[in-house]
C-alpha positions as MATLAB code, in Angstrom:
seq = 'XXXXXXXXXXXXXXXXXXXXXXXXXXXXXXXXXXXXXXXXXXXXXXXXXXXXXXXXXXXXXXXXXXXXXXXXXXXXXXXXXXXXXXXXXXXXXXXXXXXXXXXXXXXXXXXXXXXXXXXXXXXXXXXXXXX';
ca = [
     -72.862   30.529    0.281;
     -76.456   30.887   -0.754;
     -79.364   32.126    1.335;
     -80.386   28.563    2.284;
     -77.150   28.013    4.218;
     -78.791   28.341    7.636;
     -81.163   25.484    6.799;
     -78.291   23.176    5.998;
     -76.152   23.964    9.029;
     -78.758   23.844   11.824;
     -79.090   27.663   11.869;
     -75.681   28.112   13.499;
     -74.693   30.839   11.034;
     -72.343   30.706    8.087;
     -69.374   29.087    9.812;
     -70.434   26.446   12.333;
     -67.561   25.019   14.351;
     -67.462   21.216   14.388;
     -65.173   19.268   16.710;
     -64.736   15.507   16.942;
     -63.577   13.797   20.096;
     -63.338   10.144   20.981;
     -61.720    7.788   23.429;
     -60.685    4.525   21.811;
     -62.024    1.633   23.850;
     -64.063    3.955   26.043;
     -66.746    2.533   28.306;
     -69.541    4.329   30.122;
     -69.037    2.327   33.295;
     -65.487    3.600   33.699;
     -65.464    6.751   35.816;
     -62.245    8.045   34.260;
     -63.771    7.855   30.768;
     -66.900    9.745   31.842;
     -64.722   12.337   33.560;
     -62.656   12.834   30.385;
     -65.814   13.182   28.273;
     -67.282   15.734   30.674;
     -64.054   17.744   30.768;
     -64.128   18.060   26.965;
     -67.805   19.051   26.965;
     -67.129   21.584   29.720;
     -64.289   23.108   27.690;
     -66.125   23.168   24.357;
     -69.636   24.028   25.615;
     -71.364   22.785   22.448;
     -74.748   24.037   21.274;
     -75.443   20.666   19.703;
     -73.882   17.372   20.763;
     -73.851   14.280   18.551;
     -73.108   11.304   20.775;
     -72.224    7.747   19.817;
     -71.529    5.327   22.615;
     -72.215    1.877   23.918;
     -70.513   -0.583   21.578;
     -67.591   -1.279   23.870;
     -69.911   -1.583   26.870;
     -72.043   -4.167   25.068;
     -68.951   -6.164   24.156;
     -68.128   -6.436   27.871;
     -71.471   -7.542   29.236;
     -74.300   -9.580   27.749;
     -76.307  -10.073   30.959;
     -80.100   -9.930   30.854;
     -81.312   -6.375   31.400;
     -77.939   -4.786   30.700;
     -79.159   -2.851   27.638;
     -81.921   -1.196   29.663;
     -79.444   -0.253   32.381;
     -77.026    1.119   29.805;
     -79.688    3.230   28.059;
     -80.830    4.601   31.418;
     -77.249    5.465   32.412;
     -76.513    7.077   29.027;
     -79.653    9.230   29.057;
     -79.031   10.241   32.675;
     -75.515   11.413   31.847;
     -76.636   13.251   28.704;
     -79.545   14.949   30.506;
     -77.174   16.066   33.228;
     -74.686   17.486   30.713;
     -77.489   19.170   28.775;
     -78.562   21.151   31.822;
     -75.115   21.778   33.262;
     -73.516   22.981   30.011;
     -76.601   24.538   28.371;
     -76.555   22.187   25.371;
     -79.513   23.046   23.111;
     -79.984   19.598   21.569;
     -78.339   16.210   21.765;
     -78.436   13.586   19.031;
     -77.773   10.019   20.133;
     -76.692    7.711   17.326;
     -77.841    4.124   17.173;
     -75.300    1.358   17.515;
     -74.379   -0.793   14.546;
     -73.554   -4.460   14.430;
     -70.023   -5.746   14.211;
     -68.302   -8.450   12.214;
     -66.002   -9.290   15.079;
     -65.956   -8.719   18.828;
     -63.498   -9.238   21.659;
     -65.606  -10.802   24.412;
     -69.237  -11.472   23.482;
     -69.869  -13.813   20.514;
     -70.701  -11.798   17.369;
     -74.232  -13.162   16.931;
     -75.099  -12.421   20.553;
     -73.496   -8.972   20.329;
     -75.508   -8.047   17.223;
     -78.703   -9.255   18.886;
     -77.910   -7.124   21.946;
     -77.290   -4.119   19.649;
     -80.828   -4.527   18.281;
     -82.209   -4.676   21.827;
     -80.230   -1.575   22.817;
     -81.454    0.401   19.798;
     -85.087   -0.580   20.412;
     -84.880    0.398   24.070;
     -83.114    3.645   23.195;
     -85.856    4.594   20.707;
     -88.564    3.890   23.302;
     -86.853    5.970   25.979;
     -86.030    8.881   23.667;
     -89.728    9.524   23.044;
     -89.878   11.187   26.462;
     -86.788   13.375   25.904;
     -87.834   16.230   23.616;
     -84.358   17.725   23.182;
     -82.478   14.468   22.825;
     -83.002   13.101   19.337;
];
């Protein structure tokens, strides 16, 4: 490795440990899913957390105001985990559109994804350690 290695790996040293974890079909409004996520975070105690969530939730509910509620819930959970498990930074990934969905019509789902991402960007401006 060259001397620029720390710039490319977020200054975690020469051998950063990366772990991937996911729950297929997971939803943030299901207590058992949130409990499983928190158990993994508690065990791993990451310095940096990259989080992607919300697609399955949006495919379950297209009610007016749901995206705002979901963003609020997501940021509340992540802020709680950040403090409780001493996570240095959290990166929240935007949602992407889908070609097919299970419950909400595709066009409506993709519109809701855009709303979610816009609301997420607005709210993240006030969270300096959540990117």
